[in-house]
C-alpha positions in Angstrom: 0.0 -61.4 -55.6 0.2 -57.7 -54.8 -0.8 -56.5 -51.4 -1.7 -53.0 -50.2 -0.2 -51.0 -47.4 -1.5 -48.4 -45.0 1.3 -46.1 -43.9 2.0 -43.0 -41.7 4.3 -40.6 -43.5 6.2 -37.9 -41.7 7.4 -35.5 -44.4 9.5 -32.4 -44.2 7.7 -29.3 -45.5 9.5 -26.1 -46.2 8.0 -23.4 -48.4 11.3 -21.7 -49.3 15.0 -21.5 -48.7 14.7 -18.7 -46.1 11.5 -20.0 -44.5 11.4 -22.3 -41.4 10.4 -26.0 -42.1 8.7 -28.7 -40.1 7.4 -32.2 -40.4 3.9 -32.9 -41.6 2.1 -36.2 -40.9 0.0 -37.8 -43.6 -1.9 -41.1 -43.6 -2.0 -43.0 -46.8 -3.7 -46.3 -47.5 -4.2 -48.7 -50.4 -0.6 -48.4 -51.5 0.3 -51.4 -53.8 3.4 -53.1 -52.5 4.8 -53.3 -56.0 4.6 -49.5 -56.4 7.8 -47.5 -56.3 8.5 -45.1 -53.5 8.0 -42.1 -55.8 4.7 -43.6 -57.1 3.6 -43.7 -53.4 4.4 -39.9 -53.2 2.5 -39.4 -56.4 -0.6 -41.0 -54.8 -0.3 -38.8 -51.8 0.0 -35.7 -53.9 -3.1 -36.6 -55.9 -5.0 -36.8 -52.7 -3.6 -33.5 -51.5 -4.6 -31.8 -54.7 -8.1 -33.2 -54.5 -8.3 -31.7 -51.0 -7.2 -28.3 -52.3 -3.8 -28.5 -50.5 -0.4 -27.8 -51.8 1.3 -30.9 -53.1 4.7 -32.0 -51.8 7.7 -31.0 -53.9 10.1 -33.8 -54.4 13.0 -34.2 -56.8 12.8 -36.8 -59.6 13.3 -37.1 -63.4 14.2 -40.4 -65.1 12.8 -42.7 -62.4 15.2 -45.4 -63.6 18.2 -44.9 -61.3 20.2 -43.0 -64.0 20.0 -39.3 -63.4 20.5 -39.1 -59.6 17.8 -36.4 -59.2 15.6 -38.3 -56.8 17.7 -38.4 -53.6 15.9 -38.0 -50.3 16.5 -39.4 -46.8 14.2 -42.3 -45.9 14.1 -43.2 -42.2 17.5 -41.5 -41.8 19.1 -43.3 -44.7 20.1 -41.8 -48.0 17.9 -43.4 -50.7 16.3 -45.7 -48.1 16.8 -49.2 -46.8 17.8 -51.1 -49.9 21.5 -51.2 -50.6 22.8 -50.1 -54.0 19.4 -48.6 -55.0 18.3 -45.1 -55.8 15.0 -44.0 -54.1 13.2 -44.1 -57.5 14.0 -47.8 -57.7 12.9 -48.5 -54.1 9.7 -50.4 -53.9 7.1 -50.4 -51.2 7.5 -54.1 -50.6 10.5 -53.1 -48.6 8.1 -51.7 -46.0 5.4 -53.3 -43.8 1.8 -52.5 -43.4 1.4 -49.9 -40.6 4.9 -48.6 -40.8 5.8 -45.0 -40.1 8.2 -43.6 -42.7 10.2 -40.4 -42.1 11.1 -38.5 -45.4 13.6 -35.7 -45.4 15.7 -33.8 -47.9 19.5 -34.2 -48.1 21.0 -32.7 -44.9 24.2 -30.9 -45.8 25.3 -27.3 -45.7 26.3 -27.5 -49.4 22.7 -28.5 -50.3 20.4 -25.8 -49.1 16.7 -26.7 -49.2 14.7 -25.0 -52.0 11.3 -26.3 -51.1 10.1 -29.4 -49.2 12.3 -32.3 -50.3 14.1 -30.4 -53.1 17.7 -29.1 -52.5 20.1 -27.1 -54.5 22.9 -29.4 -55.5 24.8 -27.0 -57.7 27.9 -27.4 -55.6 28.4 -30.7 -57.3 28.2 -28.9 -60.7 30.9 -26.5 -59.5 33.3 -29.4 -58.8 32.7 -30.8 -62.3 33.0 -27.4 -64.0 36.5 -27.0 -62.4 37.9 -29.9 -64.4 35.6 -32.8 -65.0 36.1 -32.8 -68.7 38.7 -33.3 -71.4 39.6 -30.1 -73.4 42.8 -31.3 -75.2 42.3 -30.8 -79.0 42.1 -34.2 -80.6 41.0 -33.5 -84.1 38.7 -36.1 -85.7 37.7 -39.0 -83.5 40.2 -41.9 -83.8 39.1 -45.4 -84.7 38.0 -47.2 -81.6 40.6 -49.9 -82.1 43.5 -47.6 -82.5 43.7 -46.6 -78.8 44.5 -49.8 -76.8 43.2 -49.7 -73.2 43.8 -52.6 -70.9 40.7 -54.4 -69.8 41.2 -53.7 -66.1 41.8 -50.0 -66.7 38.6 -49.7 -68.9 36.6 -51.5 -66.2 37.9 -49.3 -63.5 37.0 -46.2 -65.5 33.5 -47.5 -66.1 33.1 -48.3 -62.5 33.9 -44.7 -61.6 31.8 -43.3 -64.4 28.8 -45.1 -63.0 28.4 -42.2 -60.4 25.1 -40.5 -61.1 25.9 -37.4 -59.0 23.0 -37.8 -56.7 24.8 -36.5 -53.6 23.9 -39.4 -51.3 27.5 -39.7 -50.3 27.5 -36.1 -49.0 24.2 -36.6 -47.3 25.2 -39.8 -45.6 28.7 -38.5 -44.4 28.7 -37.1 -40.9 31.2 -34.5 -42.2 29.2 -33.8 -45.4 32.3 -34.6 -47.4 32.3 -34.7 -51.2 35.3 -36.9 -51.7 33.6 -40.0 -53.1 31.7 -38.0 -55.8 34.8 -36.0 -56.7 37.1 -39.0 -56.8 34.7 -40.9 -59.1 34.5 -38.0 -61.5 38.3 -37.7 -61.5 39.1 -41.3 -61.9 36.9 -42.0 -64.9 39.0 -39.4 -66.8 42.4 -39.8 -65.0 42.6 -43.5 -65.6 42.2 -43.3 -69.4 44.8 -42.2 -72.0 42.5 -39.3 -73.1 42.6 -37.8 -69.7 46.4 -37.8 -69.2 47.3 -34.3 -70.7 45.3 -32.5 -68.1 45.4 -35.0 -65.3 47.3 -33.0 -62.7 45.7 -29.7 -63.5 42.3 -31.4 -63.3 43.0 -33.1 -60.0 44.2 -30.0 -58.2 41.4 -27.8 -59.6 38.6 -30.2 -58.7 39.8 -31.1 -55.3 40.3 -27.5 -54.3 36.9 -26.6 -55.6 35.4 -29.5 -53.6 37.0 -28.2 -50.4 35.2 -24.8 -50.8 31.8 -26.5 -50.5 32.2 -29.8 -48.6 33.6 -31.1 -45.3 36.7 -33.3 -44.9 36.9 -37.0 -45.3 37.7 -38.9 -42.1 37.2 -42.4 -43.5 33.8 -43.2 -42.0 32.8 -45.1 -45.1 29.2 -44.0 -45.0 29.5 -42.6 -48.5 30.2 -45.9 -50.1 27.4 -47.6 -48.1 24.8 -45.0 -49.2 25.9 -44.9 -52.9 23.2 -46.3 -55.2 25.9 -47.3 -57.7 28.3 -48.8 -55.0 31.2 -46.6 -55.9 34.4 -47.9 -54.2 36.3 -46.0 -51.5 39.4 -47.0 -53.5 38.8 -44.0 -55.8 39.3 -41.6 -52.9 42.8 -43.2 -52.3 43.5 -42.7 -56.0 42.4 -39.1 -55.8 44.5 -38.3 -52.8 47.6 -39.9 -54.4 47.1 -37.8 -57.6 46.5 -34.7 -55.5 49.9 -34.9 -53.9 51.5 -35.6 -57.3 49.6 -32.7 -58.9 50.9 -30.2 -56.3 54.5 -31.3 -57.0 54.0 -31.3 -60.8 52.1 -28.0 -61.0 54.6 -26.3 -58.7 57.5 -27.4 -60.9 55.6 -26.3 -64.0 55.0 -22.9 -62.5 58.7 -22.4 -61.6 59.7 -23.2 -65.2 57.3 -20.7 -66.7 
């Protein structure tokens, strides 16, 4: 049987990128415990609109844990208290009646606040644009059974491709490092036959673009703990290995040209 909750919400409000921000306190009641976290924010916004106040801007799109848009900090944790769950899949039954919930945007220099809980995550797009694609001409698509891929390789690539690019790894890391995101985007291409022709160029370009925006990895492991898709730290090791190889390979290639 569904219960209802009364909660105190401390929410970050910031009217624009250059404007100062602060926390606002709101009381909400009658929140069904089977409502999602974003539905709870919808209920709050409806009441604010009825009162003639400006609603709270928060990021969301699919609300199915697929697009990665919805990331916010909930009580200091990226995506909230439930492990392996995006905030759009977080349900209010994870909280207790009378709780105080602190809601903030991602806190990282690479993610400047646009308004309230919405941040600019285009730094992630810059990393992908540097090489997160396959551009080798392949002609018509081959038959699916013609390219044999070992089961463990296919599964590893799919595990990496599960990354939804939400930025929780960056927000959770004390260094605001982007290694887990970049490593996942690299490995789902680098591990497959289709990704081999550009493997070393891709690795060098994406890692060095990442370093322009994000901090350095010092193996805290907070990124993997916060990731809603439970991306493994192993991919960072694969990325670092390939980066060393790419520097050697690309230098040899340049000397021969």
